[in-house]
N, C-alpha and C positions, 0 to 999 in steps of 0.2 A: 032579592035579585037572584035569578037562576045562575048556577055555577057554569063557567065556561070550559069547554074541553078542547083538546087539540090532538090530531094524529100527525106524527112526524116520521122521518126517514132517518134512521141511524145506521149509515154504513150498509144500506140495502135491506135492513130489517125494519119493520113497521112497528111503532108502539103508540099508544094512546093514554093520555092522563089529563088530570085536572089542572088547568091554568091557575097559578098562584099569583103570578105577577107577569105583566106584558110591559116590557121596557122599550118596546118598538124594534130595536134590532135583535132582541133576545127575549126568551121567555123562560120563566122558572116554572117547571111542571112536576107535579106528584103523581107518580104511577100508583097503580093498584097495590103494588108491593110495599108502598110507603116510601120508596126511594124518591129522592128529589134530584131532578137533573136540570141543568141550564141548557136551553137549546137555542140555536140561531133561528131567527125568523125565516130565513130562506129555505130551511128544511121542513117547515110546517107545512103540511100538505091540506089539512082540512081543519077547520074550527066549527065546533058544533055545540049545542045546548043539550041535545037529546039524541039517542039514549046515551046511558053512562058507558065510559069507555070499554069495559069488559064485554057488556052485551053488544056494543057495536062491533067489536071484532069477531064475537061469535056469530052474529048474523052475517057479517061480511064473509066469513069463512064458508058459511054454509051456501050463501049466494054464489062465491067464487067457483066452488066445486060444481055447480050447476051450469056454468057458462060454457057454452059450445065453442072451442076455440076457432074451428073453421068458420063458424057462422060470424063469430066476433071479427075474425080477420077480414071477412067480406064487407061487414058493416062499418069496419074502421075508416075514418077519414084518410084521404091521400096526404102525404106530407107529414109534418110533426102535429101531434096532437096530445092533448091531456087526458088523464084518466076519467075525468068528468065528462069530456066530450065522448068517449066511448060509451059511457054508462047512459048517456042521454040518447045515443044511437042504438044501443042494444036493448036497453030496458023501455024507456019512455022519456019524453021531454021533461018530466018532473021528478026524475030519478033522485031520490033522497041520499043523505050521507051514508047510509048502510050499503046501498047499491053503488054508490061511487067508491067507497072503500073496497067492495067486492071487486069491482073492474081493476083497481089498483093492484090488489093481491093477485088477481088472475094474469094481468098484464106482466107483472114482475117475475112470475114463475114460468113464463113462456117464452123465453128467449129466442126459441126457434120460430116463433111467429112474429114477435114484436121486439125490436131493439131499443134499448133505453138511451135516450139521448140527453137527459136532463132530469132534475128532480120532478117526478111525476109527469115527464114528457117522453113519448114513445114514437116510434115510426115503424110502420108495416115492413116486415122482411119481404124481399122479392120472392115471387111465386116459386122460382127455381130453388131457393134457399130453403123454402118451407118444405118442398117435396124431398130434397135431400135430407133435412133434418128429420122429418117424419120416417123416412126410410131407415136412417141410423137408429132411430128409437125403436123401430120394429125389430131391427137386427139384434139390438141389445136385450130386447125382450125375449127374443128367441133363444139367444145365448143363456140368458138367466134361467130360462125354463130347460135348456139342455143341461146346464150345471146342475140344477135341482134333479134332473132324471137320472144323470150319472151318479150324483151322490147318493140317491135312493138305491141304485144298483149296487154300489159298493157297500152300502150298509147291510143289503140283503145277501151279500156274500158273491156277487157277480161282478166281474171287472169288464167294463166297456173296452171295445177294442181301441178306441182313441186313446184311452188312459194307458192301456198296456203299451201302445206304441211309444208313448211319450214317458214311459216309467222312469228311465234313468235321468231324464232331463227334469222331470218333476222332483226327484229326490235329491239330485246333486247339483244341478245347474238350472233351476227353475226360471221361467218367465213368469213372473207373479201376476201378470195380467192375462195369462192364457187360461182359457176355460178348464182344460184338463187339470191345471194345478188348483184352481179354485174349487173344482169338484172334489178333489182329494181333501183339501182344507175344511170344506164344508161337511163332507162326510165324516172326517175325524172330529170335527167340532160337535156334530150332531150325535155321534155314536160314543163320544168320550173315549176314543181309541187312538193309540199312536198311529201315525200313518203307515209305518213299516208293517205293524201287525195287521192292520186294516187291509193293505194290499195283499199280504200273504194270504189271509183269510179269504180274500175275493180270488184267489187264484192267479194273481198277477205275477208272482213269484212261485215258481213251482219247483226250481232246482237251485239250491244255495251256490253251488259251484258256478253255474252258468250266470247266477246273479252277480258274483264278484267278478267273473271273467268279462262279461259284457259291460259291466259298469267300467272296467278298466279301458276296454276298447273304446267306449264311448267318450271317455275323458282323454285318451292318449292317441287314438287311432280312429277319429270319427270317419274317415274316408275308407277305413279298411286296412288290411295289412298286406295286401299285394303290392307288387311293383309295376310301374309303367314299363312299356317296352324300352329296351336299352341295348347298347353294344356291349359285348363281353370283351374285356381287355386282354390283349395278347402281350406279354411282358417277358423280359429276361433272354430272349433269343440271342442277343448280341453281347450280352455281359460275360465277362471272364468267369471261368470255371474254378471254383475253390477246390484245393486238394485236401479235403476233409471228408470225413464220413459222419455226417450229423444224425441225431436221433432226437425225436420229441418225447415228451412225457405228458400225457393227457389222460382224460377219462375215456372209457371205451366208446362212448357214443359222441365224443366231440368231433365236430366237422370244421369248426374254424380254429385250424391248427396254426397259430401264428407266432410260435417260438420253438426253437430247437437248440441243442447244445452239440459241441464237439470238443474233443480233448486231443491235442498233439503234443509229442515230444516227451512221453513218459519215459523215465530213466535216463534222460539226457541232462538233467540238472535244471533245465528251464522248461516249463510246461505252458502251453497256451491254451487258455479256455476260449472257445468260440461261442458267442451268443448270437443266433441267427434269427432274425425277426422277418416275418412275411412283408413284402414291400408293395402293397397295393398303391402307396404313394408314387410309385414309378408309372402306373398306368392311369390312375385318377387324378386328373387335373384340379387344382383349385378352381372353384366356381363352375366346374362341369356339372352335368346332369347327375352323375353318380355322387359327386360331392354334395350336391344339394339334398340328395336322398340321405346321405350319411348325416348331414347337419340337421335334416328334418327328424330323423329318428334318434340321433345322438348316441345311441348305444344298443347292442343286442339286449333283449329282455328275456331273462331266464326264469323258468318256473318248473316245478316237477312235470316230467312227461312232455314238455313242449317249449318252445322257445320262438321269439319273433327276432329274426337276424336283423342287424343294421344294414348289411348290404345283400342284394340278391343272392340266391343260392349259386347261380352259375358264376358270378363274380367271385364269390368266395372260393369255389372249386377251382377258379383259374390262379387264384393266388395262395391257397392254403399249402402248408408244407407237407405235402403227401409224400409217403414213402415210396421209393422206387422212381422219383423224378428229380431232375435237377432244378430247383425252385429259385426263382429271384428273391434275393433277401438283402437286408440291410444288416451287416454283420459286424459285431464289436468283438476284437480280439484282445484278450488281456493276458499279458505274460506274467508268470509267476515263479519265483525261485522254488524249485521242487521241494527242497528241504525245509525252508522257513516260511513258504508261502507268501513271502513279501512280494508286492507288485512291483514290476520292473518297466511297465509301460503299456500303452494301449493304442489300437489303430481301428479305424472304422472304414469299411469298404462296402460298395455296391457290387454284388456278384450274383452268380448262379451257384447254388449249395446243393450238393448230392445229399439227399435225405435217405439214410440207409434204412431206418426203421421209425415207426411210430409206436413207442412203448406206451402201455396202458397201466396206470398205476393201480388201478382197481383189481388187475389180474396179478400184478406183481408185488403189491404191498406186503404179502405174506412171505415172499421170497426174499425181497430186497430189504433186509433187516440191517439193523446197526451191527449185528454179530457177522452178517455175511460180507459187509462192506469193510469192516476192519480186520478180516482174516481169521476170526475165531470160529467161523462156521463155514460150510461149503458155500461157494457163490455159483448157483447153477441158473445163471441168466445171462443174456447177451450184454455186451459192453460192461462186463463185471469190472475191469481195470478202470476204465474211463469213470463209471460210476463211483468207484472207491475214492479215486482222487477228487472227483467232484463233491463227494460227502465230506471228505477231510477239509476241503477248501472251504465248503459252505459252514462248517463248524468254526473254522477260523475267522471268516468274514463276519458271522454272527457274533462271535465273542468280541471283535473290535467294534461292531456297532453297539454292543451293549455296554462296552467301556464308555464311549461317547454319549449314549443313552443315559448312564448314570445308574442303571439297574437292570437286571436280566429281565428278557421277555419271558411271561408266564404263559404256558399253554396247559392250564389245569382241566379243560373241559374239551370235549371233541367236537369237530364239526359233524354234520349229518348229511348223508346222501338219501334223497328220496326216489324210490323205485315204483313205478305203476306196473299193474300185471297185464300190459298190452304191449305188443310188438309189432302192430300194423302199420305204425307210423301216422295213425289218425289223431287228430286233436282229441284231448280227453274230455269226457262229458261229466266227470265228477263220480260216476258209478264204480270206478275202477277200485280194486283193492290196492292198498299202498303198503310198501315196506319201508322202514326208516332204519338206515344202516349207520352206526357210528364210525367216524374216522378220525383217528388221533391227530390232533393238530402237531405239527412239527415232526411227522413221520419222515424217515429219510428221503423218500422221493419228493415229498412236499418241500423240505428243507432245501434239497438241492436246487429245485425250480425256483423257490421264492428268493434264495439268496442270490441266484444268478440274475433274476430280474431286478432286484434291488440294486445290484452291482451295476446293470446296464443302465437303468434310469438315473442312478446317481452320477455315473460317469458322463453320460450323455448330457445331463443337465450342467454339469460343470463345464464340458466342452462348449456347449451354446453360449454360456456366460462368458467364456474366454474369448469367444469369437465376436461377442457383441451382438448375438443373434436372439431375439426374444423367443420364448416358448411358454407353454402353460406348465406351470409348476404346482406342486402340492407343498404345503408348509404347514408346520405345527410349532407354535412359539414355545411350549413347555408341555410337561405332563401332568399339569395340575388339573384338577377336575374342572369340566366345563371348558377347556381350551380345545376347540375342535380343529380338524384339518380344514385349511383354507386353499382355495385355488386362486392363482394370480400369475403375473408375468414376471416376478422377480424371484431369483435363485435364493431362497431363504431356507434356514435350516428346518429340518423335519425332526422334531425333538422324539416323536413316537418311534422313528426307526433309527435314530442316532446317526443320520447322515447330513453332510453340509448343505445338500440340495437335492431335490427329487422331482422328477417329472414323470408322466405316463407316456411311454413310447413303445411299449412292448406288446400292445393289443390293438394294433391299427385295423384289424378286421371286425373288431367288437365295439371300438369307442372312437368317437369323432375327435376328441382332443389327442389320441394317439396318432390319428391319421395326420392331423394338423402338425404335431411335433415331428412326425416323420418327414414332412415336406421340408421343414427347417433343417433337419439333419441331412437330408439328401442334398440340400444346398451348400451345407458345410463340407460334405465330401467332395462335391463338384467344384467348389470355388474358394475353399480355404479362408484365407484371411479377408477376402472380399465378399464373403458370404452374406453379410448383413445387407449388402446392396442387391443380391440376388434372390434372397429368400423371399417366399410369398408374403409373409408377415413382417412388417418393419416395426422398430421400437415405437411404442405407444399406439399401435395400430388399433383403430376403433373395431375393426372386424375381429381381432383377437379377443378383445374385451367382450364383445357380443357373443362370440363362441363360448367363452367361459361362463357368461350368465346364462345362456340357453342350455348348456350342458348341465350346470348346477341344478337348475330346476327340473329338467327332464330325468336326469339320473336319480335325483332324490324321489320323484313320482315312481320310477321303476323300482327303486330299493324298496320303497314302502308297499308297493304291490307285491314283490316278491316275498317280503315278510309276512304280508297277509295271507297269500296264497299258501305258503308253508304252514302257517298256523292252521289255515283250513285243513289241510292233509294231516297234519298231527292230530286235530280233533277228529278227524274221520278214522285215523288209526286206532284212537281210544274207543270209538263206538264199534269198529269192526272187530276189535279183539276183546270187547267186553271188559275193559280195564275200569275197575271201580276205585282202586286205590294206587296212590303214588307216594314215593319217597322224594322229598324235595330239600332244599337248603335255603335258608333266609339270605336274601341278597341286600335287603333294606327293609326298614319297618312296613310290615303289611304286604310284603312282595316276596315270593319264593320262586326258585327255579327248579323244575324237575331234574332229578339226576341222570335220567337215562333217555330223556326226550329234549328236543329243542322247544322248551315250552317254559314261559314265564307267565305267572298268574298271581292276582291278589289273593290273599288267604286271611279271612277274618280271624283274628285271635293270635295272629302271629306279630302284631304290632310292637309288643314288649319284648320280643325275643332278639338275642344278640345276632349280628351278622355271622353267618356261617352255621348257625344252629340247624341241626337236621331235624325234619318233621315227618310225619306220615299224614296224609290228607285223604279223605274221601272225595271222589268226583261226584258233585252233586248235581250239576246241570250243565249241558253243553248247547250252546245256541251258534249253529253253523252260519247263520245270516249275520249276526252281529260279531261273531268270532269270539264270543265271551265264554269263559269257563269258570264256573263257581265251584269252589271246594270247601270243605269243612274240616277243621283240624281235629285229628284223631288222637294223635299222640306226639309228644316231643321225644325224639330219639336221644339215647344217652351220649354218644359220641358226636363231636363236631364234624363238619365237612372238611375234606382237604382244602389245603390253601386256596383261597379264592383271589381272583383278580383284584386290582386296585379300585378304589372308590369311582375312578372315572369310568371304568368299564361297568360298575354297578349302576351308574346313572345311565349309561348308554342302554343297558339291559332294560332298565325301567322304561326308557323311551321305546324300546323295541316292543315291550309288552303292549304299549298302547298303539303301536304303528298300524296294526291291522284292524283295530276297532273300526266299526263303520261310522262314518261321518256324514251326517245327512245335511243338506242345504235347507230342506224344509225344517222348521224349528220344532222338532220332537226328536227325542233319542239322540240328543247332541253328544258328541264325543270330542276329545282333543284332537286336532289334526295330527296326522302321522309325522313323528319326527324322523329326520334323515339318520339312517343307520351308517356309521362311519365305515367305510370299506376297509377290509384287512389289507393294508398297503402293500405289503411285500409279497403276499400271496395271491395277488390279483389273478395271475394266470390259473394256478391251481384251484383257487377258490371258485372262479368262474366254471372251470371244467367240471367240478363236483356237482355244480348246479345245472350243468348243460344237459341237453337230451343226448 
């Protein structure tokens, strides 16, 4: 007896095999592979004795490929029909099992012509549907051909314009269905090259600086950095005039001068320190157009030679504490015993403040020394008596904070200022020569400003809490490694600064949270004990939490960019000056910090060296695109480095070393995302000024 075979449908796939047993409702079938399966009778589409299953499927495949779908669609019956019906219409009335199977295969793989309505049963698609489907197929074919052509160009070292225009999206925020992205992936696959190297070789990335800069703009300022038309605020004309002569302390090129100091009562036994903050909150209303601009940008972005301001230049000019003007300000006056420097009280006012001078610390640091301020050297600078008192007070305030902090603050390494050799006010292009100038942390002018700002931010934070008015606070639970500074609406202690509470309110021209806190403080001045009812933000206000979340995300991205672009200029400095060797100190296994540059880098061979060990290394390779620096260990130096910061700072620096590394969304050359660099809390004004243009 001849064997019986069956062709059946298994979830849209077709198989054929020898029938071992037919139980009516189900069949036991042995496939050519030897595997035995139980199949329901309802899915069996053909039963046949010849040819064997493998031969049938081979013949059917060959016949199916030859079927003209347009012709088959025309011959197909109207309404529902079986694949055998089509085989008899298309081939001939005696179409055998091989031709029936061929019709089945062809119908199943052409859903744009035929819709499946049952097991082996189909229906013709409407003519409009067929035309639309064929057009889509043709488009996909052309796109595939375009992808192949672009990939070939990239491999040959030419970058298609379409890929160049989508460069940053392809690398960092890709649409993986876009043909430009697929072309890069295909070219990388075929050439066995990393996408970044492939694109660089093809000329898509001509300038490393512009690459980093345009990438940042693509991610954070996709609509550009310009401002829409706006009104320039006029403020302060009706405010009372303060009886002080205030002075600011900033970098020479700072334009957003948002804090100034005054000292009254020297020699009287009670001295009043005035801390005067620019008051854009008097002119920019919550939810106004300028407020929306500030909240969209969240902060001024600083980088060597350039900056993107949070507020338009003309708005900044109207609010900045410029010398020679009576400027609207939110002023904190704190009274101190002149002898003991014990505080006696404080008061906050909204007023016009005469700004007598804008002192520039980069011009005065060499003159305003500790010796000059303590009387052991001549004091040949303006406001010498006021600065001398402010310096003495700053030392006392710092000592009190350190007592609460539990240990002294250590400033064992300098900050650095980057200067580019252009003064035309134009945006840098990466070709400039750069100079890197160290500035000792804790220098007298820095100390005066930072302690005054900590005093203001801590005092105002306590005042808001006392009146029940919410604000945006910064807190740190402890100094233990890994405990980061957090933002929130509760006045919690800041262990890193040694203060019972701390908020940001002294840079309202540069940070959106400072502007929001200024609105709250203005309400406190105007309404006193009922300020909680009048303040723009109420307790548990969702808008305040949204501001914190948006600021945290945005500020972290800005900080990461600033770290990365400063690393770029540091590597450029090495190239421009032909530096081939560096002295460094181990800050953790395998990681060292240069002694005279703001540079942290991995160093093979230093993994077993103790923290603080000094080494000399050779600069082996610099990559300005990935911001990587490779070094080789030359020698271990005999002496150890001076006292280093604590372990928490070492961990922070390890994060900074990775912060500038290139992170691609396309899955090659992966790096860890940039960690947020914790800001230097007390020196927010001076630190920002040092980075400002």
